[in-house]
C-alpha positions in Angstrom: 79.7 113.9 151.3 81.8 110.8 151.8 80.2 107.4 151.7 80.3 105.6 155.0 82.3 102.8 153.4 85.2 105.2 152.5 87.8 104.9 155.2 89.5 108.2 155.9 92.9 106.6 156.6 92.7 104.7 153.3 91.7 107.9 151.5 94.8 109.6 152.9 97.0 106.7 151.9 95.6 106.6 148.4 96.1 110.4 147.9 99.7 109.9 148.7 99.9 107.2 146.0 98.2 109.4 143.5 100.5 112.4 144.3 97.6 114.7 144.8 95.7 116.0 147.9 92.1 116.5 146.9 90.2 119.6 147.8 87.0 117.6 147.3 87.7 114.0 148.5 84.1 113.2 147.5 85.4 113.1 143.9 87.9 110.5 144.8 85.3 108.5 146.7 83.0 108.6 143.7 85.8 107.5 141.4 86.3 104.4 143.5 82.6 103.6 143.7 81.6 100.6 141.5 78.1 100.3 140.1 77.3 97.3 142.3 76.7 99.6 145.3 74.1 101.5 143.4 74.0 105.1 142.2 75.9 107.3 142.2 78.8 105.3 140.7 81.9 106.1 138.8 80.5 105.6 135.4 80.2 109.3 134.4 83.7 109.9 135.7 84.9 107.0 133.6 83.5 108.6 130.5 85.3 111.9 131.2 88.5 110.1 132.3 88.7 108.2 129.0 88.8 111.6 127.1 91.3 113.1 129.5 93.6 110.1 129.1 93.4 110.3 125.4 94.3 114.0 125.3 97.3 113.6 127.6 98.6 110.5 125.8 98.1 112.1 122.4 100.0 115.2 123.5 102.9 113.2 125.0 103.2 111.0 121.8 103.0 114.1 119.6 105.9 115.7 121.6 108.1 112.6 121.8 107.7 111.3 118.3 108.0 114.3 115.9 108.9 112.1 112.9 105.9 109.8 113.2 103.1 110.2 110.7 99.4 109.9 111.8 99.3 106.2 111.2 102.3 105.5 113.4 101.0 107.8 116.1 97.6 106.1 116.0 99.3 102.7 116.6 101.1 103.9 119.6 98.0 105.7 120.9 95.8 102.7 120.6 98.3 100.6 122.5 98.4 103.1 125.4 94.7 103.8 125.9 93.3 100.3 125.5 91.4 98.7 128.4 94.2 96.3 129.2 96.8 99.1 129.5 94.5 101.0 131.9 94.0 97.9 134.0 97.7 97.4 134.2 98.2 101.0 135.3 95.5 100.5 138.0 97.4 97.4 139.3 100.7 99.2 139.3 99.1 102.2 141.2 97.6 99.7 143.7 93.9 100.9 143.3 92.3 97.5 143.9 92.2 97.6 147.7 90.5 101.0 147.7 87.6 100.0 145.4 84.1 100.5 147.0 81.9 97.7 145.8 79.2 95.3 147.0 80.3 92.4 149.0 79.0 90.0 146.4 81.1 91.7 143.7 84.2 91.7 145.9 83.6 88.1 146.8 83.5 87.1 143.2 86.9 88.5 142.5 85.8 92.0 141.4 88.9 93.7 142.6 91.0 91.7 140.2 88.8 92.0 137.1 90.5 93.9 134.4 87.4 95.6 133.2 86.6 97.0 136.6 90.2 98.1 137.2 90.3 99.8 133.9 87.1 101.7 134.4 88.2 102.7 137.9 91.5 104.0 136.6 89.7 106.2 134.0 87.4 107.5 136.8 90.4 108.3 139.0 91.9 110.2 136.1 88.7 112.2 135.8 88.6 112.9 139.5 92.2 114.2 139.4 91.4 116.4 136.4 88.3 117.9 138.0 90.0 118.6 141.3 93.5 119.5 140.2 93.2 120.2 136.4 95.4 118.8 133.7 98.6 118.9 135.8 97.2 116.5 138.4 95.8 114.1 135.8 99.0 114.3 133.7 101.2 113.6 136.7 99.3 110.4 137.4 99.3 109.3 133.7 103.0 110.0 133.1 103.9 108.1 136.3 101.9 105.0 135.7 102.2 104.9 131.9 105.9 105.6 131.9 106.9 102.1 130.7 104.2 102.2 128.1 105.4 105.4 126.6 108.8 103.9 126.2 107.6 100.7 124.4 104.4 101.4 122.6 104.6 100.6 119.0 108.4 100.1 118.9 108.0 98.3 115.6 107.7 101.3 113.3 105.9 99.4 110.5 102.2 100.0 110.7 100.1 97.5 112.7 98.3 96.1 109.6 101.6 95.3 108.0 102.9 93.6 111.1 99.8 91.6 111.6 99.8 90.6 107.9 103.5 89.5 108.1 102.8 87.6 111.4 100.0 85.7 109.7 102.1 84.9 106.6 104.9 83.6 108.8 103.0 80.4 109.3 101.6 81.3 112.7 98.1 80.4 111.5 96.8 77.2 109.8 97.0 77.5 106.0 98.6 80.9 106.4 95.1 82.5 106.8 95.0 86.3 106.5 93.4 88.9 108.7 89.9 89.9 107.6 88.7 93.4 108.2 85.0 94.4 108.5 83.4 97.8 108.8 81.2 97.4 111.9 79.8 100.9 112.1 80.0 104.6 111.3 78.8 107.4 113.5 79.2 111.2 113.9 78.6 114.0 111.4 80.0 114.0 107.9 82.7 116.5 108.8 83.9 114.4 111.8 83.0 110.7 111.3 84.0 107.9 113.6 84.5 104.5 112.1 84.6 101.2 113.9 86.4 98.3 112.2 86.8 94.7 113.3 89.6 92.4 112.4 89.2 88.6 112.6 91.7 85.7 112.6 90.9 82.0 112.6 91.0 80.6 116.2 91.0 84.1 117.9 88.2 86.4 119.1 87.9 89.5 116.9 89.3 92.8 118.0 87.8 96.2 117.1 89.4 99.7 116.6 88.0 103.2 116.1 89.3 106.1 114.1 88.4 109.2 112.1 89.1 107.1 108.9 88.6 103.5 108.0 92.4 103.2 107.7 92.9 104.5 111.2 90.2 102.2 112.6 91.9 99.2 110.9 95.2 100.2 112.4 93.7 100.3 115.8 92.0 96.9 115.4 95.3 95.4 114.2 97.2 96.9 117.0 94.8 95.5 119.6 95.0 92.1 117.9 98.9 92.2 118.0 98.9 93.0 121.7 96.4 90.2 122.4 98.6 87.8 120.4 101.6 88.8 122.4 103.4 90.1 119.3 103.4 93.6 120.8 103.6 94.4 124.5 100.9 96.6 126.0 
C-alpha cells in the first residue's frame, strides 16, 4: 500500500526518469522512504541494492576490460561502487525531490546529504531488481554510471603504487608515506573478508574491503586517491 506522503503524479514522473514502470509501486515508495519517518524504511532495500550494484558493475568491468588482472579490476570496481559515486548517480538521476522523509530531516538539508542520497540510490536499484529483474536494475546503472565506466581507474598502475608515488612527489610534509593497518577480518576461512585502513598525515583515513589483504589495501588506496582528487570518482 502506498504511503500517504507519496504523490501519484511524482511517482509517475520518477518512473519515467528510471525508465521502468513498476508493477508494484509500493517497492518504489519503500525505496524512497528514509528512516526518519519510522519503519518501514529503505534500509533493507539498501542492503540488497548494494549487492545488485556490485554484481552489475563487476560484470560490466569484466566484459569491458579483458586484459585487466584482478588488482586492476578491483581498483576500477571500488571507484564505481563507493558511496560518493552512488550519491553522484542519485543527483544525476534527480532522486532528491522524491525522497520521503520527516520534515525535520528535510529541513536540515537531508535531501542534499551524500550519505542519504547514496543509500536511496542503492534502495532504488534493489526496487528495480525486485520488480523488473536484472534488466531493469542494469538499465538504471548503465545509464547513470555511464561516465564512471569510461573513467574509473584510467591510470593502469595499481592504486597503492599511485598513492605511494603521489606521496613521494612532495605532496605531503617530509614526504610522509601511506600507512596501512588491518582493521578486521570476517567470514569463513574459505571466503574471508579483510578490511584495511590507509592513513596519511593531515587526512582522515579511508578503508577498503576485499577477499585478500592486498585487494583490501587496493580498495583503501583507491578511495584515498579519489578523496584527494588524484582520481575522479
